N, C-alpha and C positions, 0 to 999 in steps of 0.2 A: 271580169278582167282584173288582174292584180296590178295595183299601182306600184310605182317605184318605191314609195315609202313602205308599202307592205312587204316588198321583196327584201328591203333592207332590214326590217324587223325580223323577218323569217331567218335571214342569214345570221343575224346577231344571236338569235335563240339557238340555231344549229351549232355555231362555233362555241357558244357558252356550254352547251351540252357536251360537245366533244372535249373541251378543255377540262370540264369537271370529271369526265371519264378518265382522261389522261392523268389528271392530278391524283385521282384515287389509285390508279395503277402504280404511278411513279412514287407516290408517297408511302406505299406499303413496302417496308424493308424486307428484303429476302434474307430471313434469318435461318434458313434451312442449313443444317450442318451435321456431318457424320464424322466418325473417327476414321483414321487411317487403319486399314485392316491388315497390312502386310509390310514388314520391314525387310528390305532386300539386302543391302550392303551396309556395313560388314556383317557377315554371318554371326549367329549367336555364339558366344564364347570364343570369338576370334582373339588370338594372341598377337599383341603388337609390341615390338621392342622399339622404343622411341629413338630417333636419330637427331643430332644437333643441327643438321643442315637446314638452312632457311627454306629450301624447296621440299623437304620431307613433309608428307601429308597423308591423310587417310580420307577415302571417298565414302560418303554416306548416301544411301538412296532408299526410297520407299515408294509404295503405290500411291497414286492420286486417290482422293476420295471419289465416289461415284458422282460425276457431274450431273447426271440425269436426276439424281435424288437430292443433291445438295448444292448444285451450282459450283461456282469457283471459290476456293478458299486460299488462304495463305498458310505457310508452314514454318515451324521452328522445331529444331531438335533440342531436347532437354536431357541433361546429364544429372545423375545422382549417384550417391555412394551405393555400395553393394546392398546395404540393408535399408536404403531409402525408399519412399513411396511416391516421390515426385510431387508431394504437396508443397515442397519448397525446394525446387531444383537447385543444385549448386552452380549450374552454368546453363545458359540458353544461347543458341546461335540461330539466326534467321537464315532460311534457305536462300539459295541463289536467286537472282532476278527479283530482288526485293521481297522474297518470300513466296513467289508464285511458282517456283520450280519444285520438283520432287527430289531434289538432291542438293548437297553442299559438300565442299572439300574443307577439311579442318586440318590446320597445320599441326605437326608434331609438337611444336612449341606451345600451342594452345592446349593440346591434349595433356602436356606436362603440367600446365597450370590447373587443369581440371582434376588430374590425378592428385595434385597437391591439396586441392580443396577437399578431396575425398579422403584425405588422411594417409595417402601412400607416400612413404619417405623417398628421398632421392636415391637412385640406383636400385630401389626395391621393386618388387612385383606385387600388384594388387588388382582388385576387380572394381570396375565401375559399371553403371548401367546407362542405357540411352533409350529414348522413345521419341515419338513425334507428336507435336501439338498442332492440330488444325484449327484455324481461327477465321471468324468473319465478324467484323465489327467488334463488339465487346464480348462476343461469345467465343469460348475456346473449349475444345474437347481433346482429351488425351487419348492416344491410342491404347488399347488394351494389350497390345504387343510390346514387349520389352526385350531388348537384347543386352547381353553383358559383353564387356571388353576386358581382357586380361592385359593390363598395361605394365610394362617394365619402364620405369621412369629414367629420365636423364640424371646424370650425376651432378645435380645442382647443389646449392648450399642452403643449409637451414638458416644461418645467420648471414644475411646479405649486407655488404657494406653500404653505408649511406653516401660515402665519398671514396674516391680512390686516387692514389698518387703513384708515380713511377720514380724510382730512385736507384742509385748505384753508380759505380765507377764508369759504366758504359754510357751514362746519360749526359745530357747537356749541362746539368748542374752538379754533377758529381755525387759522392756517396753520403754527404751530410743530409740526414733525414729532414732537418729543418728546411732544406732547400728543395725538397721533393716537388716534382712538377704535378700540378693538379690535372686530372683527366676530365674530359667533357662528360657530364652525366646526361645520357640520352633519354633514359627511362629508369624505372626502378630496377636496380641490378645490372644496368647496361652502361658501359663506359667505353670511350674511344679517345685516341690521341694520335697525332702526327708529330714525330720527333726523331731526332738523329741519335743513333746508337753506334758505339765503337766495337768492332770485332774483338773477341778475345777477352772482353771485360764483362763482369757480371752486372745484371740489373734485376730488379724485383718490383713488385707492386705492393703497396701498403695502404691500410685503411685510415691512416692518420699520420701527421707529421710529428707528434709528440705524445707522451703518456703511453697508455696501453693501446696497441694497434696490432692488427693481424697482417702477416706477411704472406704473399702469394707468389707462385712462380708457374711456369708453363711446362707441361710435358708435351709429347707429340700430339695429343688430342685434347687434353683437358687442362683446366685450371686446378692447381693443388695448393694446399696450405704449406707454408715454409719453402725454403730453398731459394735458388737464384736461377736465372736463365742467361743465355748469350745469343747473339745474332751471328750468322755465318759470314756476313760481309758488312763492313762499315758503310753506313748510309742512312737515309731517312726511311722510317717505317711507319705504317699505320697499324695500330693494334685496336681490336674491338674485343672486349671481354663481356660475356653474359653470365652472370653468377646464378641466374635462375635455372640455367641448363648446364652450367659448369664447363662451358666450352668457350673457345676464342677463335678469332681469325686474324691473320696478319698479312701484309704485303709490303714489298720493298719498292719504294717510290724512286724511280730512276730519272724522271724528267718532268718538269712543269713548264708549259709554254703558253704565251698569249697567242691566240689563233685568230687571224683576220679572215673572215668568212669568204669573201669574194676572191681575194688573192690567194687564199689557202697558204698564207705565210705563217710559219712558226717562228716566234721570237722567244727563245729560251730564257727562263727566269731562274737565276741561281738561288740556292737555298741560303737564307740569311740566318735562320735560327728561330726557335720557339714556334715552330709550325708556320713560318712565314717565308715566302719566296718573293723576289722582286729585283727590279733594275732601277737605277737612278741616272737621269740625264742621258737616256738612250735615244739615239737618232734613228728615225725611220726614213729611208730614202729608196729611190729606184722604182717607185710605183707610179703607174700612169693609167689613164682611162678608168674603167670601172674598178680595177685593182686598187686604185688610189681613192676614188670618190665614194665607193660603197663603205658605209661607216659601221657595219655590223661586226661584232667580235664576241669571243667567248674564250675559254681556256681548255687545254688538253693536258691530260696527265698520263704518263707512261709508267707502268709498274710491272712487278712479277706476275700480276693477274691480267695483263693486257692494257689496252688503252681505254680511258674513260674521258668524259667531258664534264666540265663544271660550267653550268649555265644558270641563267635567271630562271626562277620558278615560273614566272608569267610576266614577260616584259618584251616590248618591241618599240621602245621610244628613246628619245634623247634623255640625258640625265635630268631628274626632277628636282634635285637638291635634297631629297630625303635619304637618310642613310640606308633605308631598306632597299633602295634602288640597286645597290651594289651587292646585296646578299646573294649567295651561291648555293646550288645543290648539285650533287654528283649524279650523272646519268651514264648508263652503259651503252646506249644506242648512239654510237659515234657516227656522225654524218655531217655533210657540209651545211645543209640547210635545216635550221631549227628555228624558223620565225616564231615569235611569241615566247622564245626562251633565250634571248640574246640581249646584249647591251649595244649602245651606239656611242661612237666617239663624240665628244662635245664639239669638235671642229666642224665647220661647214664647208671647208675648202680642201678636204682630203687629208690623208695620213702623212704623205711625204713632206720633207723639209721642216720637220718639227722634232723637238726633243721631249721625251716623256719620262715621268716617274710612274712605274707600275708596281703595285703591291698586291700579292695574292696571299690571303691570310686564312690558315686553318688553325689558328691559335685557339686553344680550348677555353680561354677566358670569355669569349664572346661569340657572336654569330659568325659563321663562315662567310667571309666577305672579301672585297677587293677594292682597289682604287686605281684610277687612271687619270693622271694629271698632265696637261700640256704645259711645258715650261715657257 
């Protein structure tokens, strides 16, 4: 007859054996790995004429490795110049789904950067190569398959300005180059500004306010050296210039409004100047019930491109006292309810019966921000 203590000892030995067995299995890394044997899209020697549109892209796809032979791997696509051997790729992009998918979409703008690294000049046509790297842990295997891409680059600039200004009779500060308005530098070669321009008067962009500088103007599709431009209607405009791809976008801003979420009330903010809209000593009245007590607000902008919203990046609270609380980002999904991306009035007793100073600032000298003060 087995006593309780004997049973306990037997169970301990059994569990220890099982644990040791599991530890051995789990502790052995699965380092099986094979190469990708087939590249699917784009086909070899595919010709691609790059487009400046933000949405322009190229789809890449390849076969998964054999899971039965090598388990699950992650993937990256590698690019190299036409005579490269991928020992030091000029660009690597992780596949979708954190590398687990067998595909990825690459923007034309990124392809333009890759072509530049391969030595292809702006507007010129040249060849690059791509392949796929399969990886597991620290182990990586390159596919023996390589496809070429014949790329026609965007009309970017060899010499990209470090800073950019707007000047001319049409601008808010006139034609004196010393008073040229600095544009916001978003990234290397990318600049934008919100500013008022006068119809029938010239304006231009310059790389400096004094000494030697380069002048730029706008054609129907591209940025060009020298010349001047004009706007068709007097008003406030947003300009975005990208010198890496040699293109730009613009839109005519027709209205900016404070938007009360629950009441869906628009309070128009006149343009003051220097990328700033606002009202002073404005009285809000006539609201009752939830229209009055719901404290959420944001901003709406109407332009030649349609309506957009300016919202908090991540906020759903009363003012914190930190300047960052009021920072704004532009969103295209215009909708009444955007909890987590709004601000709240500092008042605890509703909107009505109070006077407000409201400032909405897209001035290029600092963060895009706003302020709402109860008088």
